C-alpha positions, 0 to 999 in steps of 0.5 A: 617401193610400194605404190598405192593408187587408191584407198585410205591413208596408211594408219600409224603403227603403235609399235614401230620397233617391230617393223623390219625396215624404216619407211616413210609415206610419200604424198604428192601435193601439186602435180600429177604422176607421170610416166604412165604411173597412177596415184599420189600416195606411196611408201618408200623403205629408208633401208633394206634390209634392216640397217643396210643400204640406207637412203641419203637425202639425195637418194630420197629425192631420186627415189621419190621422183621415180615413184611418181614418174617425175625424174626430170623435175625439181622436187622439195620435201616437206613435213606438212601439207602447208609446205612450211617445214622443209626437209633439208640435208641437215635433217637425219632421215632416221627421224622421218621413220613412219612419217608422211613426207609431202612432195612438192614439184617446182613448176616449169616454164611449160606449166605456165 
């Protein structure tokens, strides 16, 4: 897991076939990081090493929660900032390689 706390958004690579492992960029949308973590953007490997230990949908949710210190919160994943295209268990994670996934946090009763 690589966290980025400042700087420009990661650029798209022209030849993703040369990368060692599949990955996604994560962007936290509607919450602040918790557990003394900082930053709302990070990169998560979908497998490590290449072709092994691939994440499942549930694993992706769990790792995204860890990245931003939101382990006790309910999360949803989206393909866009407008939260119109939700990522569900039916979407193969390998189709997300090199894309940005947007992470939305469900509000709790304490947030109101």
